[in-house]
Structure formats: C-alpha cells, structure tokens
N, C-alpha and C positions, 0 to 999 in steps of 0.2 A: 504494500500500500504506500502511495506517495505521501511524503510528509508535507503538510501545509504550514506555511509560515503566517501566523496571525499577528496582526499589529496589536500594540498595547491597548488601543482604544477598542478594538474588536473584542479582545479578551475581557475587558472590564464590562462591556455591554453584555457579553455572553454570560458572565457571572451574575450580573443583575437579573437578566432574563431567567437564568436557572433558578435563582432564589424566588422569583415571582411564580415560576411554574410549580415549585415545591409548595409554596404557600397556597396555591390553587388546588393542591391535592394530587399533583402528578408525582410519580415516584422519581427518585434521583436518577435512576438509570434511563427512564423514559425521557426525562427532561434533557439529559445530556445527549441522548440519541437524537432528539428533535433539533438540537443545536448543531448536530453534525460532528460531535466529538465523543470520545469514550468517557466513562465515569472516572477512570484513572486520570485522564487529562484534566477533567474538570476539578478533581481534587488537588492536582498539582498546581493548577492555576489559582485555586482558592488559597492554597498554602502560600503562594508567592505574592498574589495581588490583592488579597482580601483587605478591605478597609482603606484601599488607596483610591484617590481620585485620578483622573486621567493625567493631569499635569504632574502629579507626584510620581506616577508610574513612569512617565517619560523621563523625568529627572533621575529616577532610580536607574534606569537603563543607561542614561548618559554617564552617570557616575561610575557604574560598573565597567563601562567601556573605557573611561578615562583611567580608572584604577588598574585595569589590565595593561594599558599602555605604559603607565608609570612603573608598574612592577617589572615589565620587560626592560625599561630603560635602566632601572636600578640593577637588574641582573647583569646587563651588559657592562655597566660601570664597575661592578664588583669583579667581573671577569677581567676587564682591562687592568684594574688595579692589581689583581693577583699576578698577571703576566708581567707587569712593570716591576713588581717586587722581585719576581724570579730573575728577571734580567739584571736588576740592580745588584742582586746578591751573587750573580754569576752561576746560577743553578740551571743553566739551559742546555 
C-alpha cells in the first residue's frame, strides 16, 4: 500500500472529525476507516498532535527540522575538531 503524506492541517482536521464521529456514537475503528486511515495511524496522530492548534503544529515541525539541522552541524564540528586534535598531536 502506498504511503500518503498528510499535511499538519489535514491531520488536525482529521483528528477533530474523528472525535466528533466518536461523540456521535461511531466506533473508533469505523471513524478512522471513514477518514481513510487505520486506527493505529489515528492513535499515532493523536499521540503527536492532540491538543495542538494548526499554527502550533506547524511551528513544532519547523523546530524539529531546525533541531535536526543543528544536530548535524554540531556532529560535523565535533568530527572536525577531533581530526584537528589528531593532526596537532601527530597521531595520523
């Protein structure tokens, strides 16, 4: 099965719709299926995005992306530093 990439806005709207469907008496599985996802996906989304507004979720994704970029930059700098120390000590 092909993986669909949902945008944050779509996920939050789906979560809200899911909650409304459950309040109307629909089972969790039926509600998830009507939205075109599995119950497992719905639970994962709920765990990650519950209680967030669209702008907060967008900001969260931006910060996660920036954090990953910064971690990579720090790792590169640490490696460069280690190489320079080895060269300065003559252990090459």
